[in-house]
PyMOL Python script that loads the backbone (N, CA, C, O; Angstrom):
from pymol import cmd

cmd.read_pdbstr("""\
ATOM      1  N   MET A   1     152.124 141.267  52.289  1.00  0.00           N
ATOM      2  CA  MET A   1     152.814 142.407  51.931  1.00  0.00           C
ATOM      3  C   MET A   1     152.203 143.215  50.838  1.00  0.00           C
ATOM      4  O   MET A   1     151.889 142.667  49.781  1.00  0.00           O
ATOM      5  N   HIS A   2     152.005 144.581  51.048  1.00  0.00           N
ATOM      6  CA  HIS A   2     151.354 145.331  50.166  1.00  0.00           C
ATOM      7  C   HIS A   2     152.156 145.463  48.965  1.00  0.00           C
ATOM      8  O   HIS A   2     153.372 145.648  49.015  1.00  0.00           O
ATOM      9  N   VAL A   3     151.434 145.361  47.784  1.00  0.00           N
ATOM     10  CA  VAL A   3     152.125 145.683  46.520  1.00  0.00           C
ATOM     11  C   VAL A   3     151.688 146.779  45.596  1.00  0.00           C
ATOM     12  O   VAL A   3     150.508 147.126  45.632  1.00  0.00           O
ATOM     13  N   GLU A   4     152.492 147.333  44.805  1.00  0.00           N
ATOM     14  CA  GLU A   4     151.945 148.322  43.828  1.00  0.00           C
ATOM     15  C   GLU A   4     151.175 147.628  42.437  1.00  0.00           C
ATOM     16  O   GLU A   4     151.774 147.089  41.507  1.00  0.00           O
ATOM     17  N   SER A   5     149.818 147.780  42.552  1.00  0.00           N
ATOM     18  CA  SER A   5     149.147 147.194  41.475  1.00  0.00           C
ATOM     19  C   SER A   5     147.945 147.895  41.162  1.00  0.00           C
ATOM     20  O   SER A   5     147.478 148.610  42.049  1.00  0.00           O
ATOM     21  N   SER A   6     147.385 147.824  40.112  1.00  0.00           N
ATOM     22  CA  SER A   6     146.005 148.617  40.046  1.00  0.00           C
ATOM     23  C   SER A   6     144.918 147.172  40.379  1.00  0.00           C
ATOM     24  O   SER A   6     143.747 147.462  40.624  1.00  0.00           O
ATOM     25  N   ALA A   7     145.205 146.031  40.386  1.00  0.00           N
ATOM     26  CA  ALA A   7     144.407 144.915  40.697  1.00  0.00           C
ATOM     27  C   ALA A   7     144.498 144.199  41.760  1.00  0.00           C
ATOM     28  O   ALA A   7     143.591 143.460  42.142  1.00  0.00           O
ATOM     29  N   ILE A   8     145.712 144.356  42.405  1.00  0.00           N
ATOM     30  CA  ILE A   8     145.970 143.493  43.669  1.00  0.00           C
ATOM     31  C   ILE A   8     146.672 144.296  44.657  1.00  0.00           C
ATOM     32  O   ILE A   8     147.733 144.880  44.441  1.00  0.00           O
ATOM     33  N   LEU A   9     145.916 144.295  45.939  1.00  0.00           N
ATOM     34  CA  LEU A   9     146.207 145.044  47.003  1.00  0.00           C
ATOM     35  C   LEU A   9     147.506 144.188  47.956  1.00  0.00           C
ATOM     36  O   LEU A   9     148.521 144.865  48.121  1.00  0.00           O
ATOM     37  N   ASP A  10     147.510 143.191  48.386  1.00  0.00           N
ATOM     38  CA  ASP A  10     148.415 142.421  49.008  1.00  0.00           C
ATOM     39  C   ASP A  10     148.651 140.984  48.800  1.00  0.00           C
ATOM     40  O   ASP A  10     147.683 140.319  48.432  1.00  0.00           O
ATOM     41  N   ILE A  11     149.813 140.382  48.981  1.00  0.00           N
ATOM     42  CA  ILE A  11     150.210 139.092  48.711  1.00  0.00           C
ATOM     43  C   ILE A  11     150.886 138.653  49.866  1.00  0.00           C
ATOM     44  O   ILE A  11     151.817 139.289  50.360  1.00  0.00           O
ATOM     45  N   GLU A  12     150.384 137.417  50.387  1.00  0.00           N
ATOM     46  CA  GLU A  12     151.066 136.802  51.507  1.00  0.00           C
ATOM     47  C   GLU A  12     151.386 135.339  51.136  1.00  0.00           C
ATOM     48  O   GLU A  12     150.711 134.812  50.251  1.00  0.00           O
ATOM     49  N   TYR A  13     152.368 134.645  51.749  1.00  0.00           N
ATOM     50  CA  TYR A  13     152.765 133.292  51.321  1.00  0.00           C
ATOM     51  C   TYR A  13     153.067 132.624  52.732  1.00  0.00           C
ATOM     52  O   TYR A  13     153.647 133.198  53.654  1.00  0.00           O
ATOM     53  N   ASP A  14     152.632 131.449  52.753  1.00  0.00           N
ATOM     54  CA  ASP A  14     152.920 130.610  53.901  1.00  0.00           C
ATOM     55  C   ASP A  14     153.629 129.451  53.284  1.00  0.00           C
ATOM     56  O   ASP A  14     153.020 128.601  52.635  1.00  0.00           O
ATOM     57  N   ARG A  15     155.166 129.411  53.527  1.00  0.00           N
ATOM     58  CA  ARG A  15     156.103 128.439  53.246  1.00  0.00           C
ATOM     59  C   ARG A  15     155.671 126.972  53.428  1.00  0.00           C
ATOM     60  O   ARG A  15     155.654 126.074  52.586  1.00  0.00           O
ATOM     61  N   VAL A  16     155.295 126.941  54.841  1.00  0.00           N
ATOM     62  CA  VAL A  16     155.041 125.485  55.161  1.00  0.00           C
ATOM     63  C   VAL A  16     153.820 124.764  54.617  1.00  0.00           C
ATOM     64  O   VAL A  16     153.797 123.549  54.420  1.00  0.00           O
ATOM     65  N   ARG A  17     152.752 125.637  54.375  1.00  0.00           N
ATOM     66  CA  ARG A  17     151.612 125.082  53.732  1.00  0.00           C
ATOM     67  C   ARG A  17     151.575 125.269  52.393  1.00  0.00           C
ATOM     68  O   ARG A  17     150.625 124.762  51.796  1.00  0.00           O
ATOM     69  N   ARG A  18     152.546 126.000  51.654  1.00  0.00           N
ATOM     70  CA  ARG A  18     152.647 126.482  50.258  1.00  0.00           C
ATOM     71  C   ARG A  18     151.097 126.929  49.970  1.00  0.00           C
ATOM     72  O   ARG A  18     150.371 126.329  49.178  1.00  0.00           O
ATOM     73  N   ARG A  19     150.731 127.988  50.675  1.00  0.00           N
ATOM     74  CA  ARG A  19     149.634 128.790  50.712  1.00  0.00           C
ATOM     75  C   ARG A  19     149.721 129.951  50.181  1.00  0.00           C
ATOM     76  O   ARG A  19     150.554 130.634  50.776  1.00  0.00           O
ATOM     77  N   LEU A  20     149.098 130.619  49.095  1.00  0.00           N
ATOM     78  CA  LEU A  20     149.392 131.833  48.626  1.00  0.00           C
ATOM     79  C   LEU A  20     148.155 132.650  48.841  1.00  0.00           C
ATOM     80  O   LEU A  20     147.171 132.341  48.169  1.00  0.00           O
ATOM     81  N   HIS A  21     148.053 133.777  49.792  1.00  0.00           N
ATOM     82  CA  HIS A  21     146.778 134.631  49.950  1.00  0.00           C
ATOM     83  C   HIS A  21     146.990 135.778  49.047  1.00  0.00           C
ATOM     84  O   HIS A  21     148.052 136.400  49.059  1.00  0.00           O
ATOM     85  N   VAL A  22     145.967 136.086  48.232  1.00  0.00           N
ATOM     86  CA  VAL A  22     145.938 137.162  47.298  1.00  0.00           C
ATOM     87  C   VAL A  22     144.681 138.031  47.830  1.00  0.00           C
ATOM     88  O   VAL A  22     143.564 137.515  47.844  1.00  0.00           O
ATOM     89  N   THR A  23     144.898 139.443  48.295  1.00  0.00           N
ATOM     90  CA  THR A  23     143.661 140.299  48.446  1.00  0.00           C
ATOM     91  C   THR A  23     143.903 141.266  47.201  1.00  0.00           C
ATOM     92  O   THR A  23     144.976 141.737  46.823  1.00  0.00           O
ATOM     93  N   PHE A  24     142.471 141.460  46.593  1.00  0.00           N
ATOM     94  CA  PHE A  24     142.526 142.277  45.217  1.00  0.00           C
ATOM     95  C   PHE A  24     141.874 143.492  45.961  1.00  0.00           C
ATOM     96  O   PHE A  24     141.357 143.545  47.077  1.00  0.00           O
ATOM     97  N   VAL A  25     142.039 144.366  45.089  1.00  0.00           N
ATOM     98  CA  VAL A  25     141.689 145.913  45.379  1.00  0.00           C
ATOM     99  C   VAL A  25     140.061 146.029  45.617  1.00  0.00           C
ATOM    100  O   VAL A  25     139.596 147.023  46.175  1.00  0.00           O
ATOM    101  N   SER A  26     139.388 145.157  45.246  1.00  0.00           N
ATOM    102  CA  SER A  26     137.963 144.945  45.551  1.00  0.00           C
ATOM    103  C   SER A  26     137.679 144.539  46.897  1.00  0.00           C
ATOM    104  O   SER A  26     136.565 144.790  47.358  1.00  0.00           O
ATOM    105  N   GLY A  27     138.719 143.821  47.732  1.00  0.00           N
ATOM    106  CA  GLY A  27     138.506 143.492  48.949  1.00  0.00           C
ATOM    107  C   GLY A  27     138.448 141.956  49.011  1.00  0.00           C
ATOM    108  O   GLY A  27     138.673 141.372  50.070  1.00  0.00           O
ATOM    109  N   ASP A  28     138.189 141.399  48.041  1.00  0.00           N
ATOM    110  CA  ASP A  28     138.127 139.865  47.979  1.00  0.00           C
ATOM    111  C   ASP A  28     139.461 139.223  48.151  1.00  0.00           C
ATOM    112  O   ASP A  28     140.490 139.534  47.550  1.00  0.00           O
ATOM    113  N   LEU A  29     139.311 138.261  49.073  1.00  0.00           N
ATOM    114  CA  LEU A  29     140.646 137.575  49.485  1.00  0.00           C
ATOM    115  C   LEU A  29     140.578 136.030  48.953  1.00  0.00           C
ATOM    116  O   LEU A  29     139.480 135.485  49.066  1.00  0.00           O
ATOM    117  N   TYR A  30     141.540 135.349  48.441  1.00  0.00           N
ATOM    118  CA  TYR A  30     141.557 134.074  47.904  1.00  0.00           C
ATOM    119  C   TYR A  30     142.715 133.421  48.543  1.00  0.00           C
ATOM    120  O   TYR A  30     143.723 134.104  48.724  1.00  0.00           O
ATOM    121  N   ALA A  31     142.698 132.151  48.916  1.00  0.00           N
ATOM    122  CA  ALA A  31     143.797 131.370  49.013  1.00  0.00           C
ATOM    123  C   ALA A  31     143.975 130.191  48.043  1.00  0.00           C
ATOM    124  O   ALA A  31     143.117 129.365  47.732  1.00  0.00           O
ATOM    125  N   TYR A  32     145.394 130.276  47.576  1.00  0.00           N
ATOM    126  CA  TYR A  32     145.656 129.324  46.436  1.00  0.00           C
ATOM    127  C   TYR A  32     146.786 128.306  47.080  1.00  0.00           C
ATOM    128  O   TYR A  32     147.846 128.641  47.610  1.00  0.00           O
ATOM    129  N   GLU A  33     146.370 127.227  46.926  1.00  0.00           N
ATOM    130  CA  GLU A  33     147.004 126.107  47.541  1.00  0.00           C
ATOM    131  C   GLU A  33     148.254 125.230  46.450  1.00  0.00           C
ATOM    132  O   GLU A  33     148.310 125.243  45.220  1.00  0.00           O
ATOM    133  N   GLU A  34     148.957 124.674  47.224  1.00  0.00           N
ATOM    134  CA  GLU A  34     150.028 124.012  46.521  1.00  0.00           C
ATOM    135  C   GLU A  34     150.930 125.054  45.586  1.00  0.00           C
ATOM    136  O   GLU A  34     151.438 124.635  44.546  1.00  0.00           O
ATOM    137  N   VAL A  35     151.064 126.131  45.918  1.00  0.00           N
ATOM    138  CA  VAL A  35     151.972 127.063  45.219  1.00  0.00           C
ATOM    139  C   VAL A  35     153.463 127.088  45.569  1.00  0.00           C
ATOM    140  O   VAL A  35     153.826 127.330  46.720  1.00  0.00           O
ATOM    141  N   PRO A  36     154.270 126.853  44.641  1.00  0.00           N
ATOM    142  CA  PRO A  36     155.649 126.637  44.877  1.00  0.00           C
ATOM    143  C   PRO A  36     156.372 128.190  45.202  1.00  0.00           C
ATOM    144  O   PRO A  36     156.000 129.206  44.614  1.00  0.00           O
ATOM    145  N   ALA A  37     157.363 128.179  46.143  1.00  0.00           N
ATOM    146  CA  ALA A  37     157.860 129.349  46.678  1.00  0.00           C
ATOM    147  C   ALA A  37     158.441 130.032  45.521  1.00  0.00           C
ATOM    148  O   ALA A  37     158.558 131.256  45.590  1.00  0.00           O
ATOM    149  N   ARG A  38     158.792 129.462  44.547  1.00  0.00           N
ATOM    150  CA  ARG A  38     159.556 130.083  43.347  1.00  0.00           C
ATOM    151  C   ARG A  38     158.295 130.964  42.529  1.00  0.00           C
ATOM    152  O   ARG A  38     158.578 132.061  42.047  1.00  0.00           O
ATOM    153  N   ALA A  39     156.992 130.450  42.415  1.00  0.00           N
ATOM    154  CA  ALA A  39     155.929 131.373  41.920  1.00  0.00           C
ATOM    155  C   ALA A  39     155.672 132.456  42.763  1.00  0.00           C
ATOM    156  O   ALA A  39     155.495 133.563  42.256  1.00  0.00           O
ATOM    157  N   HIS A  40     155.616 132.278  44.189  1.00  0.00           N
ATOM    158  CA  HIS A  40     155.485 133.195  44.973  1.00  0.00           C
ATOM    159  C   HIS A  40     156.482 134.310  44.685  1.00  0.00           C
ATOM    160  O   HIS A  40     156.005 135.394  44.349  1.00  0.00           O
ATOM    161  N   ARG A  41     157.818 134.183  44.774  1.00  0.00           N
ATOM    162  CA  ARG A  41     159.063 135.007  44.511  1.00  0.00           C
ATOM    163  C   ARG A  41     158.823 135.810  43.138  1.00  0.00           C
ATOM    164  O   ARG A  41     158.865 137.031  42.990  1.00  0.00           O
ATOM    165  N   ALA A  42     158.569 134.852  42.196  1.00  0.00           N
ATOM    166  CA  ALA A  42     158.219 135.662  40.912  1.00  0.00           C
ATOM    167  C   ALA A  42     157.145 136.708  40.824  1.00  0.00           C
ATOM    168  O   ALA A  42     157.337 137.800  40.288  1.00  0.00           O
ATOM    169  N   PHE A  43     155.768 136.261  41.481  1.00  0.00           N
ATOM    170  CA  PHE A  43     154.953 137.102  41.745  1.00  0.00           C
ATOM    171  C   PHE A  43     155.462 138.507  42.370  1.00  0.00           C
ATOM    172  O   PHE A  43     155.128 139.570  41.848  1.00  0.00           O
ATOM    173  N   LEU A  44     156.101 138.465  43.257  1.00  0.00           N
ATOM    174  CA  LEU A  44     156.575 139.619  44.013  1.00  0.00           C
ATOM    175  C   LEU A  44     157.355 140.584  43.326  1.00  0.00           C
ATOM    176  O   LEU A  44     157.269 141.768  43.651  1.00  0.00           O
ATOM    177  N   VAL A  45     158.191 140.170  42.309  1.00  0.00           N
ATOM    178  CA  VAL A  45     159.135 140.871  41.383  1.00  0.00           C
ATOM    179  C   VAL A  45     158.569 141.034  39.976  1.00  0.00           C
ATOM    180  O   VAL A  45     159.291 141.529  39.111  1.00  0.00           O
ATOM    181  N   ALA A  46     157.370 140.665  39.700  1.00  0.00           N
ATOM    182  CA  ALA A  46     156.780 140.763  38.507  1.00  0.00           C
ATOM    183  C   ALA A  46     156.344 142.424  38.077  1.00  0.00           C
ATOM    184  O   ALA A  46     155.631 143.120  38.801  1.00  0.00           O
ATOM    185  N   GLU A  47     156.849 142.826  36.930  1.00  0.00           N
ATOM    186  CA  GLU A  47     156.414 144.194  36.569  1.00  0.00           C
ATOM    187  C   GLU A  47     155.087 144.361  36.604  1.00  0.00           C
ATOM    188  O   GLU A  47     154.812 145.481  37.035  1.00  0.00           O
ATOM    189  N   SER A  48     154.015 143.625  36.294  1.00  0.00           N
ATOM    190  CA  SER A  48     152.688 143.572  36.379  1.00  0.00           C
ATOM    191  C   SER A  48     152.044 142.558  37.323  1.00  0.00           C
ATOM    192  O   SER A  48     151.751 141.429  36.932  1.00  0.00           O
ATOM    193  N   LYS A  49     151.859 142.919  38.397  1.00  0.00           N
ATOM    194  CA  LYS A  49     151.198 141.835  39.314  1.00  0.00           C
ATOM    195  C   LYS A  49     150.008 141.177  38.673  1.00  0.00           C
ATOM    196  O   LYS A  49     149.924 139.950  38.638  1.00  0.00           O
ATOM    197  N   GLY A  50     149.063 141.982  38.152  1.00  0.00           N
ATOM    198  CA  GLY A  50     147.706 141.567  37.578  1.00  0.00           C
ATOM    199  C   GLY A  50     148.031 140.421  36.293  1.00  0.00           C
ATOM    200  O   GLY A  50     147.414 139.366  36.146  1.00  0.00           O
ATOM    201  N   ARG A  51     149.086 140.883  35.470  1.00  0.00           N
ATOM    202  CA  ARG A  51     149.242 140.177  34.377  1.00  0.00           C
ATOM    203  C   ARG A  51     150.058 138.787  34.872  1.00  0.00           C
ATOM    204  O   ARG A  51     149.853 137.777  34.197  1.00  0.00           O
ATOM    205  N   PHE A  52     150.793 138.711  35.795  1.00  0.00           N
ATOM    206  CA  PHE A  52     151.312 137.470  36.398  1.00  0.00           C
ATOM    207  C   PHE A  52     150.348 136.612  36.924  1.00  0.00           C
ATOM    208  O   PHE A  52     150.349 135.401  36.705  1.00  0.00           O
ATOM    209  N   PHE A  53     149.360 137.309  37.747  1.00  0.00           N
ATOM    210  CA  PHE A  53     148.429 136.495  38.391  1.00  0.00           C
ATOM    211  C   PHE A  53     147.675 135.773  37.293  1.00  0.00           C
ATOM    212  O   PHE A  53     147.657 134.548  37.414  1.00  0.00           O
ATOM    213  N   GLN A  54     147.092 136.252  36.319  1.00  0.00           N
ATOM    214  CA  GLN A  54     146.377 135.894  35.228  1.00  0.00           C
ATOM    215  C   GLN A  54     146.982 134.798  34.521  1.00  0.00           C
ATOM    216  O   GLN A  54     146.313 133.849  34.112  1.00  0.00           O
ATOM    217  N   ALA A  55     148.437 134.911  34.336  1.00  0.00           N
ATOM    218  CA  ALA A  55     149.146 133.876  33.430  1.00  0.00           C
ATOM    219  C   ALA A  55     149.705 132.603  34.472  1.00  0.00           C
ATOM    220  O   ALA A  55     149.746 131.407  34.184  1.00  0.00           O
ATOM    221  N   GLU A  56     150.027 133.108  35.482  1.00  0.00           N
ATOM    222  CA  GLU A  56     150.799 131.955  36.456  1.00  0.00           C
ATOM    223  C   GLU A  56     149.984 131.445  37.575  1.00  0.00           C
ATOM    224  O   GLU A  56     150.255 130.347  38.061  1.00  0.00           O
ATOM    225  N   ILE A  57     148.978 132.178  38.035  1.00  0.00           N
ATOM    226  CA  ILE A  57     148.546 131.726  39.423  1.00  0.00           C
ATOM    227  C   ILE A  57     146.854 131.384  39.325  1.00  0.00           C
ATOM    228  O   ILE A  57     146.398 130.372  39.856  1.00  0.00           O
ATOM    229  N   ARG A  58     146.161 132.170  38.723  1.00  0.00           N
ATOM    230  CA  ARG A  58     144.595 131.968  38.297  1.00  0.00           C
ATOM    231  C   ARG A  58     144.571 130.542  37.457  1.00  0.00           C
ATOM    232  O   ARG A  58     145.365 130.352  36.536  1.00  0.00           O
ATOM    233  N   ASP A  59     143.813 129.781  37.765  1.00  0.00           N
ATOM    234  CA  ASP A  59     143.397 128.721  37.250  1.00  0.00           C
ATOM    235  C   ASP A  59     144.436 127.647  37.118  1.00  0.00           C
ATOM    236  O   ASP A  59     144.199 126.676  36.400  1.00  0.00           O
ATOM    237  N   ARG A  60     145.679 127.769  37.825  1.00  0.00           N
ATOM    238  CA  ARG A  60     146.614 126.950  37.870  1.00  0.00           C
ATOM    239  C   ARG A  60     146.824 126.000  39.020  1.00  0.00           C
ATOM    240  O   ARG A  60     147.438 124.933  39.028  1.00  0.00           O
ATOM    241  N   TYR A  61     146.090 126.705  40.127  1.00  0.00           N
ATOM    242  CA  TYR A  61     146.282 126.161  41.562  1.00  0.00           C
ATOM    243  C   TYR A  61     144.768 126.110  42.174  1.00  0.00           C
ATOM    244  O   TYR A  61     143.961 126.999  41.904  1.00  0.00           O
ATOM    245  N   PRO A  62     144.452 125.040  42.992  1.00  0.00           N
ATOM    246  CA  PRO A  62     143.154 125.187  43.713  1.00  0.00           C
ATOM    247  C   PRO A  62     142.988 126.233  44.587  1.00  0.00           C
ATOM    248  O   PRO A  62     143.978 126.652  45.187  1.00  0.00           O
ATOM    249  N   PHE A  63     141.803 126.774  44.780  1.00  0.00           N
ATOM    250  CA  PHE A  63     141.723 127.886  45.306  1.00  0.00           C
ATOM    251  C   PHE A  63     140.378 128.027  46.192  1.00  0.00           C
ATOM    252  O   PHE A  63     139.371 127.427  45.816  1.00  0.00           O
ATOM    253  N   THR A  64     140.355 128.743  47.258  1.00  0.00           N
ATOM    254  CA  THR A  64     139.176 128.986  48.209  1.00  0.00           C
ATOM    255  C   THR A  64     139.039 130.543  48.289  1.00  0.00           C
ATOM    256  O   THR A  64     139.952 131.330  48.539  1.00  0.00           O
ATOM    257  N   LYS A  65     137.750 130.835  48.034  1.00  0.00           N
ATOM    258  CA  LYS A  65     137.386 132.356  48.353  1.00  0.00           C
ATOM    259  C   LYS A  65     137.313 132.636  49.807  1.00  0.00           C
ATOM    260  O   LYS A  65     136.450 132.024  50.436  1.00  0.00           O
ATOM    261  N   LEU A  66     138.092 133.471  50.447  1.00  0.00           N
ATOM    262  CA  LEU A  66     137.891 133.629  51.978  1.00  0.00           C
ATOM    263  C   LEU A  66     136.987 134.592  52.264  1.00  0.00           C
ATOM    264  O   LEU A  66     136.130 134.381  53.122  1.00  0.00           O
ATOM    265  N   SER A  67     137.055 135.809  51.568  1.00  0.00           N
ATOM    266  CA  SER A  67     135.939 136.911  51.858  1.00  0.00           C
ATOM    267  C   SER A  67     135.749 137.631  50.788  1.00  0.00           C
ATOM    268  O   SER A  67     134.923 138.544  50.797  1.00  0.00           O
TER     269      SER A  67
END
""", "prot")
cmd.dss("prot")
cmd.show_as("cartoon", "prot")
cmd.util.cbc("prot")
cmd.orient("prot")
């Protein structure tokens, strides 16, 4: 889902795998593992996606850089 943010372009979530895909405006794509659905929902409605990412996603969940 495309989001309004100066840092983040797109957020996708796989409920079955609990995997969050975050595409940054730079084009870098990361997959974050074991992310609860509530964190994904909160991310989508956060006033600042970048601040939410820094505080609630980055460094809290294992991740892999995909591109």
